N, C-alpha and C positions, 0 to 999 in steps of 0.2 A: 572536516574531511570532504573532499570533492566527490561529486556523484552526478549521475544523469538525472535531469528533471523528469519527474513522474508525470504522466499525462492521462487524460480521460480514456484514451484508447489502449492503455497498457493492459496486457493479459496477465492475470494473477490467479494463483490458487492458494488455499490455506495449506498448512503442512500435512494435511491428511487428504490426499486426492480421493475423489474428484471435486473437492470443495472449491467452488468458483467464487472469487472475490470480485465484487462489483461496487461501483460508485453510482448511486441512483441518478443524481444530477450534480454536476460540479457547482461549487459555490460561486465561482467567478467564471465569466464567459468571454472576457475581453482579451486576455493574454493567451496566445496560442503557440503551440509547437506543431508544425505541420498544419493540420486542420483541427487539432484537438486542444481543448482548454488544459492549461497547466493545473495540477492539483495543489491545493494548499492545506495548511494544518486544520482548516475549518471543514474539510470534506469528510464525509462519513463513508466508511467501508463496511459492506455487508457480505456475509458468507452464506452460500446456499449449497447444500449437498455434502457437508463435512462428514467424513467417515471415521471419526475419532473412535478407536477400538473400545475405549472404556464407556462409550455412550450406552452400550447394552447393560453395563453394570450400574447405571444411574448417574454417571458423570456427564455433564452437558457437552455437546459438540461445540465447535467454533461457531460463533454467531456474528462476529465482527473482527476488525483489525484496528489496533491502535498504532498509528505510524509514529515511530520515534525519531527517525532520521530527517530532520528539517534543515533547511538552509539557514546559515547565520548571516549571509550577505545578500541574498536575493529574495525580494519581497514582491508580492502582487497584492495591491490594495491594502497594504499594511500587514499582510499575513505572510509568514515564511512559506516558500514552496517546499514540496516534498522531494526528497532525493533518493535515488537508488544507488547505493555505494557499490564498490567492487565486491565480488563474491568473497574475497578474503577479509573484508572489513567486518565491523560489528553488525549485529542484527538490525536491519532497518526498521523493523516493526515486530509487534507481538500479537498473536491471536488472542482473542478474548473469549472466555467461556469455558476454557479447559483448565484442569487443575494445574498443569505446568505449561505455560504459554510457549508456543513455538512460532518462529518467524514464518511469514508467508513466502511463497515462491513467486518471483516475478519472472514470467516466461518471455515476455516481449515488451520492450520499451523503446522509445525513440533514441537513436544513437548519436545525435548531433549536439544537443544543447546540454552543457554541464553547468552546475552551480556549486557554490561553496557555502 
């Protein structure tokens, strides 16, 4: 399924606003879209500020994101790049740490480079 390449400067939130999803440091620094490194399957996504409602009842809030939508044809350093599919597609990723994982919200991503 085609989608836009996810990059280091993309703006993301967990499914429970205002949880901000960040990538501390991209694994690869050589392949860029615009001025930002392309994210690969080896990158780590962390969540800060998750407001999961059941957290007060003892359920853990989102702590990270496991990205599921990777490219099958575009690789950087032997690793598949991460894709942001169309909103009507399958969930690109799932939040970790909650009893029922929810996909994160990608608010801004580069609009030019697509992968498959």
